[in-house]
TORDOMI-125276 format. One record per residue: chain; residue in one letter; residue number from 1; x negated, y negated, z of N, C-alpha, C in turn. Coordinates in steps of 0.001 Angstrom, whole numbers, plus 500000, padded with zeros to 6 digits. Each point is the difference from the previous one (the first is absolute). Layout:
% TORDOMI-125276
> A/A/NUM/X/Y/Z/X/Y/Z/X/Y/Z
...
//
This chain:
% TORDOMI-125276
> A/M/1/624605/849853/491605/498785/500715/499605/499218/499155/498994
> A/T/2/498765/499654/500352/499173/499216/499102/499490/500875/498855
> A/F/3/499493/499347/498951/499490/500751/498851/498805/500856/500398
> A/S/4/499117/499469/500825/498819/500760/500415/500399/501243/500799
> A/L/5/500997/499834/500875/500469/501144/500784/500667/501028/499098
> A/W/6/500786/499512/499034/500623/500914/499045/498955/500762/499193
> A/S/7/498920/499329/499609/498942/500635/499213/499362/501144/500777
> A/I/8/499765/499768/501296/499423/501055/500838/500966/501175/500104
> A/F/9/501292/499684/500180/501013/501051/500080/500033/500826/498707
> A/A/10/500039/499307/498852/500079/500696/498711/498779/500877/499773
> A/A/11/498809/499491/500308/498777/500782/499808/499979/501215/500922
> A/S/12/500434/499814/501239/500018/501110/500960/500968/501090/499568
> A/Y/13/501186/499601/499543/500981/501004/499599/499587/500680/498694
> A/L/14/499293/499280/499135/499497/500600/498769/499063/501154/500316
> A/V/15/499103/499805/500957/499081/501069/500402/500775/501194/500540
> A/T/16/501038/499719/500790/500832/501074/500557/500701/500786/498902
> A/T/17/500518/499308/498996/500743/500649/498911/499096/500868/499142
> A/L/18/498736/499611/499866/499064/500772/499187/499681/501350/500626
> A/S/19/500204/500111/501319/499686/501254/500690/501021/501074/499635
> A/P/20/499531/501206/499664/500936/501088/499659/500890/500363/501177
> A/G/21/501248/500302/499717/500957/500400/501018/501174/500679/499325
> A/P/22/501048/500347/500742/501153/500685/499413/500627/499236/498840
> A/N/23/500097/498662/500103/500631/499230/498926/499176/500036/498719
> A/V/24/498689/499870/500137/499121/500072/498828/500061/501393/499388
> A/L/25/499974/501009/500846/500065/501378/499500/501301/500247/499251
> A/L/26/501111/499457/500505/501285/500163/499325/499988/499292/498646
> A/V/27/499429/498807/499937/499903/499271/498734/499209/500809/498977
> A/L/28/498878/500565/500417/499197/500815/499092/500782/501222/499528
> A/N/29/500695/500637/500915/500782/501191/499654/501107/499656/499007
> A/Q/30/500709/498888/500243/501089/499601/499117/499480/499586/498631
> A/A/31/498870/499293/499967/499435/499574/498724/499559/501196/499166
> A/L/32/499423/501003/500650/499578/501207/499295/501200/500779/499476
> A/K/33/501057/500012/500784/501142/500845/499654/500964/499334/499038
> A/Y/34/500262/498707/500191/501043/499330/499226/499503/498855/499126
> A/G/35/498705/499662/500087/499492/498861/499249/499895/498766/500888
> A/W/36/499102/499085/499643/499701/498884/500891/501174/499046/500181
> A/R/37/500887/499894/499006/501131/499069/500143/500971/500439/501095
> A/S/38/500009/501291/500297/500930/500509/501017/499638/499535/501402
> A/I/39/498774/499524/500196/499565/499683/501363/500652/498726/500524
> A/Y/40/500655/499225/499137/500638/498785/500503/501206/500325/500881
> A/V/41/500624/501119/499756/501044/500464/500917/499365/500387/501335
> A/T/42/498840/500658/499928/499269/500380/501202/499579/498763/500786
> A/I/43/499485/499001/499301/499589/498754/500649/501195/499318/500651
> A/L/44/501132/500008/499313/501204/499359/500532/500450/500679/501294
> A/G/45/499993/501336/500016/500378/500727/501206/499039/499729/501145
> A/N/46/498710/499955/499680/498977/499703/500999/500193/498599/500581
> A/L/47/500213/499012/499133/500125/498620/500460/501305/499767/500762
> A/F/48/501054/500721/499651/501243/499865/500761/499791/500481/501430
> A/C/49/499260/501102/500136/499683/500501/501343/499133/498986/500744
> A/Q/50/499017/499418/499303/499138/498991/500619/500807/498787/500435
> A/L/51/500985/499622/499192/500853/498860/500347/500748/500258/501301
> A/L/52/500547/501198/500141/500720/500347/501227/499069/499993/501211
> A/I/53/498778/500512/499801/499039/500040/501095/499602/498588/500428
> A/I/54/499729/499139/499015/499595/498623/500307/501137/499245/500669
> A/A/55/501222/500218/499543/501155/499356/500639/500140/500476/501439
> A/A/56/499766/501300/500224/500089/500542/501360/498907/499414/500892
> A/I/57/498808/499835/499431/498896/499415/500766/500316/498555/500370
> A/A/58/500592/499269/499055/500373/498612/500265/501017/499922/501142
> A/L/59/500788/501056/500161/501000/500039/501067/499450/500591/501301
> A/G/60/498724/500432/499962/499358/500492/501219/500056/501498/500213
> A/I/61/500479/500753/498986/500122/501449/500182/498638/500687/499993
> A/G/62/499049/499419/499261/498656/500587/499968/499379/500060/501377
> A/A/63/500176/498934/500781/499460/499980/501360/500682/501047/500877
> A/L/64/501293/500225/499770/500738/501015/500755/499439/501381/499732
> A/V/65/499707/500292/498732/499420/501298/499639/498622/500155/500636
> A/A/66/499213/498919/499969/498645/500061/500555/500023/500264/501501
> A/R/67/501027/499513/500692/500080/500167/501449/500673/501306/500421
> A/N/68/500669/500655/499051/500750/501214/500328/499358/501216/499337
> A/P/69/499143/500730/500683/499311/501140/499389/500946/501112/499564
> A/Y/70/501119/500160/500690/500937/501070/499622/500640/499696/498652
> A/L/71/500381/498754/499802/500585/499610/498723/498996/500171/498868
> A/Y/72/498767/499628/500274/498951/500157/498989/499764/501472/499675
> A/E/73/500001/500850/501012/499783/501432/499779/501111/500589/499134
> A/I/74/501243/499578/500241/501121/500487/499191/499826/499580/498551
> A/M/75/499664/498724/499784/499780/499503/498644/498854/500737/499329
> A/K/76/498953/500266/500777/498827/500686/499461/500337/501417/499557
> A/M/77/500753/500719/500817/500357/501371/499668/500890/500059/498764
> A/I/78/500972/499090/499930/500906/499981/498847/499233/499652/498725
> A/G/79/499170/498954/500080/499254/499568/498824/499001/501037/499526
> A/G/80/499230/500563/500933/499022/501015/499625/500651/501242/499418
> A/T/81/501108/500399/500590/500717/501177/499500/500498/499783/498575
> A/Y/82/500458/498785/499716/500471/499726/498640/498860/500107/498992
> A/L/83/498828/499452/500328/498870/500086/499071/499568/501450/499790
> A/I/84/500016/500796/501069/499677/501427/499867/501011/500679/499083
> A/Y/85/501280/499705/500222/501055/500563/499161/499810/499598/498538
> A/Y/86/499685/498725/499772/499843/499522/498624/498836/500710/499310
> A/G/87/498887/500145/500710/498853/500690/499422/500287/501466/499732
> A/M/88/500652/500658/500949/500311/501411/499818/501004/500205/498870
> A/R/89/500893/499020/499791/500961/500107/498900/499287/499974/498655
> A/I/90/498976/499160/499879/499213/499973/498766/499342/501356/499760
> A/L/91/499414/500572/501050/499345/501303/499870/501013/501101/499712
> A/Y/92/501171/499921/500620/501038/501006/499789/500489/499996/498552
> A/R/93/500160/498794/499456/500433/499907/498600/498961/500619/499075
> A/L/94/498736/499847/500342/498933/500581/499199/500028/501519/500088
> A/V/95/500218/500529/501202/500066/501452/500197/501183/500596/499241
> A/R/96/501093/499236/499890/501186/500479/499284/499771/500104/498502
> A/G/97/498868/499507/499534/499698/500136/498576/500047/498712/499237
> A/E/98/500292/498879/500682/499977/498730/499303/498549/499605/499767
> A/N/99/499762/499173/498990/498639/499736/499562/499300/498875/500753
> A/G/100/500644/499474/501019/499325/498975/500776/500296/498598/499513
> A/N/101/499076/499101/500220/500224/498595/499691/500120/499713/498518
> A/L/102/499332/500801/499167/499951/499700/498575/500517/501174/499189
> A/P/103/501324/500172/499880/500557/501159/499313/499567/500042/498532
> A/L/104/499637/501191/499527/499538/500148/498624/500783/501112/499304
> A/P/105/500487/499771/498777/500628/501069/499236/498926/500904/499399
> A/L/106/500422/500982/499260/499065/500987/499473/498984/499414/499024
> A/D/107/500376/498910/499299/499059/499443/499027/498965/499079/500646
> A/G/108/500076/499798/501321/498993/499217/500699/500260/498514/500044
> A/T/109/501011/499487/499339/500290/498570/500056/500728/499691/501289
> A/Q/110/499848/498761/500472/500570/499655/501294/501469/499627/499875
> A/V/111/500747/500386/501010/501416/499686/500078/500220/499129/501228
> A/R/112/500711/498887/499846/500252/499116/501124/501341/500326/500621
> A/E/113/499976/500325/501294/501237/500255/500711/500708/498682/500299
> A/Q/114/501222/500121/500410/500785/498825/500364/500399/500101/501464
> A/Q/115/500096/498866/500661/500428/499954/501384/501033/498888/500141
> A/T/116/501050/500266/500751/501026/498982/500176/499473/498878/500894
> A/F/117/500601/498825/499856/499610/498849/500813/500186/500304/501483
> A/V/118/501131/500600/500334/500316/500276/501409/498978/500963/500597
> A/A/119/499646/501052/499251/499051/500990/500514/498628/499375/500221
> A/G/120/499539/499198/499042/498704/499355/500129/499967/498994/501134
> A/F/121/501075/499220/500124/500093/499001/501064/500027/500680/501364
> A/R/122/500768/501077/500097/500134/500709/501278/498663/500600/500431
> A/E/123/499296/500627/499071/498706/500587/500333/499031/498936/500504
> A/A/124/499930/498881/499284/499072/498935/500377/500355/499413/501365
> A/F/125/501288/499812/500241/500432/499424/501270/499607/500897/501165
> A/F/126/500272/501297/499882/499725/500904/501111/498502/500235/500199
> A/V/127/499233/500037/498901/498546/500132/500147/499436/498767/500698
> A/S/128/500477/498821/499621/499544/498764/500635/500395/499950/501471
> A/A/129/501189/500506/500305/500495/499974/501385/499430/501124/500845
> A/S/130/499280/500926/499387/499561/501201/500721/498847/499743/500965
> A/N/131/499293/498881/499821/498846/499732/500851/500332/498922/501023
> A/P/132/500273/500371/501243/500346/498994/501016/498853/499065/500321
> A/K/133/498764/500376/499626/498859/499124/500230/500151/498690/499222
> A/T/134/500793/500044/498916/500236/498779/499235/500675/498949/500866
> A/V/135/500951/500438/500818/500704/499070/500891/499024/499395/501000
> A/I/136/499160/500854/500607/499042/499525/500985/498984/499066/499349
> A/F/137/499509/500380/498828/498998/499177/499306/500565/498632/499651
> A/L/138/501167/499981/499367/500583/498721/499605/500398/499168/501212
> A/S/139/500400/500670/501075/500366/499277/501223/498804/499255/500568
> A/A/140/498808/500588/499871/498788/499355/500492/499401/499038/498975
> A/F/141/500220/500313/498720/499345/499258/498918/500724/498699/499647
> A/L/142/501296/500067/499767/500738/498840/499495/500030/498815/500968
> A/P/143/500267/500224/501301/500098/498847/500901/498740/499148/500076
> A/Q/144/498836/500573/499655/498758/499242/500042/500010/498833/499020
> A/F/145/500856/500076/498982/500013/498982/498955/501227/499093/500093
> A/V/146/500731/500110/501087/501202/499186/500184/499663/498738/500790
> A/D/147/500375/498871/499460/499825/498713/500675/501296/499678/500739
> A/S/148/499928/499971/501320/501213/499789/500810/500607/498615/499803
> A/Q/149/499237/499085/499400/500498/498646/499786/500788/499871/498693
> A/R/150/500028/501066/499215/500703/499983/498719/501137/501013/500009
> A/S/151/500798/499996/498936/501145/500899/499904/499543/501467/500022
> A/I/152/500415/500747/501011/499608/501412/500111/500590/500840/498863
> A/P/153/501332/499894/499722/500559/500796/498898/499325/499718/498659
> A/L/154/499692/498721/499740/499358/499647/498733/498614/500627/499901
> A/Q/155/499272/500009/501096/498657/500584/499970/500050/501511/499782
> A/F/156/500941/500676/500639/500148/501435/499770/500421/500267/498551
> A/A/157/500845/499133/499436/500411/500144/498602/498806/499843/499068
> A/I/158/499141/499010/500280/498805/499794/499186/499084/501216/500076
> A/M/159/499848/500549/501204/499143/501170/500150/500570/501203/499261
> A/F/160/501323/500167/500029/500579/501138/499277/499818/499843/498491
> A/V/161/500229/498804/499469/499810/499782/498561/498546/500269/499621
> A/T/162/499072/499585/500844/498583/500259/499744/499716/501498/499999
> A/I/163/500549/500689/500986/499840/501454/500065/500567/500663/498752
> A/A/164/501176/499553/499569/500650/500584/498819/499135/499832/498757
> A/L/165/499432/498818/499813/499162/499742/498828/498728/500848/500039
> A/I/166/499403/500114/501171/498775/500798/500132/500289/501475/499749
> A/V/167/501054/500515/500633/500349/501417/499839/500329/500312/498538
> A/A/168/500802/499157/499357/500377/500247/498605/498772/499986/499090
> A/S/169/499080/499077/500231/498809/499895/499150/499065/501192/500187
> A/I/170/499687/500319/501251/499048/501085/500271/500579/501352/499594
> A/H/171/501260/500230/500315/500610/501280/499648/500128/500159/498486
> A/T/172/500217/498903/499294/500031/500070/498532/498635/500402/499457
> A/L/173/498934/499461/500556/498652/500376/499564/499736/501484/500267
> A/Y/174/500417/500472/501166/499854/501429/500306/500786/500841/498988
> A/A/175/501225/499561/499683/500855/500763/499095/499433/500022/498586
> A/L/176/499471/498871/499534/499396/499956/498671/498790/500924/499915
> A/S/177/499213/500045/501066/498846/500905/500031/500455/501455/499957
> A/A/178/501062/500306/500750/500521/501368/500002/500566/500379/498640
> A/S/179/500677/499054/499351/500566/500276/498677/498908/500249/498965
> A/E/180/498896/499260/500133/498876/500234/499097/499413/501387/500229
> A/L/181/499928/500411/501255/499546/501354/500315/500947/501031/499398
> A/K/182/501298/499730/500115/500995/500915/499445/499847/500128/498487
> A/R/183/499714/498884/499323/499862/500012/498549/498836/500873/499554
> A/R/184/498977/500077/500828/498810/500754/499631/500085/501475/500396
> A/I/185/500929/500337/500873/500093/501377/500497/501132/500738/499292
> A/V/186/499660/501091/499347/501028/500820/499353/499859/501468/500396
> A/N/187/499153/500266/500994/499751/501366/500435/500977/500390/501104
> A/R/188/500687/501113/499815/501029/500411/500956/499425/500254/501388
> A/R/189/498835/500635/500065/499423/500291/501312/499620/498719/500739
> A/T/190/499494/499022/499268/499666/498720/500629/501253/499318/500528
> A/N/191/501079/500085/499225/501265/499410/500440/500485/500642/501301
> A/Q/192/499898/501319/500050/500429/500713/501204/499100/499661/501183
> A/A/193/498702/499836/499733/499067/499648/501063/500343/498632/500589
> A/L/194/500416/499060/499144/500401/498680/500483/501212/500102/500920
> A/S/195/500934/500871/499654/501169/500194/500854/499614/500588/501351
> A/V/196/499075/500971/499985/499547/500610/501248/499332/498950/500889
> A/V/197/499135/499184/499402/499296/498967/500772/500989/498988/500560
> A/T/198/500956/499566/499162/500984/499010/500437/500841/500535/501162
> A/G/199/500536/501201/499826/500813/500591/501055/499218/500198/501282
> A/A/200/498759/500468/499875/499174/500230/501180/499686/498692/500720
> A/L/201/499733/498934/499239/499681/498713/500618/501191/499437/500766
> A/F/202/501203/500126/499428/501188/499545/500728/500155/500782/501308
> A/A/203/499807/501306/499921/500139/500823/501203/498951/499634/501043
> A/V/204/498761/499771/499562/498927/499634/500919/500276/498646/500648
> A/L/205/500480/499041/499205/500375/498687/500557/501084/500148/501056
> A/G/206/500990/500861/499708/501072/500222/500959/499487/500630/501288
> A/I/207/499129/501000/499868/499417/500644/501189/499195/498977/500803
> A/G/208/499255/499143/499269/499204/498979/500685/500850/499056/500822
> A/I/209/501175/499641/499468/500904/499120/500735/500552/500700/501225
> A/V/210/500387/501262/499851/500606/500740/501105/499011/500182/501158
> A/V/211/498767/500336/499683/499026/500315/501066/499241/498782/500483
> A/S/212/500167/498848/499338/499232/498810/500408/500453/499496/501361
//
């Protein structure tokens, strides 16, 4: 992969990463709920899933999914259902009386919840894996930048490292923005409204995947 080809790849993937999706929404939700530093576990779970997908594409599994509509439909139903479940779980917790993304005690000061590494990693991994379109997109996108005259594994490794750096940078910016929003918001109703919007968006994304 030449430098010019790599530059085009990096710029193209940067535009893709800037677009809102389940992973960005999860980063915003985690940053609001646990603080911006917690999103590195989320990023790690997301990138581990991306690594598995890219490795599978390098082995030709992406093309198999693209040619097999039944396999794609199964992946789509499972992924969409998980996003719907995740969104409804956020709404259910709110209905149970929890205060949403930004829990507040009686004096109005903010309290930061804690999340285990395993729980955060698991959530990020499954949210990232929930959209089978990622497999189709990367299957069509990555091979365009592969030079058949050079080491294929090395080129896929370079592309993954580039993806990791872009995802970590952009998601950190999103998380810092969300944390700044959290710092300015101390109203309980606003906090609950954020939870409703977050849960509803996850559910809508899941429905969109299922019916697409």
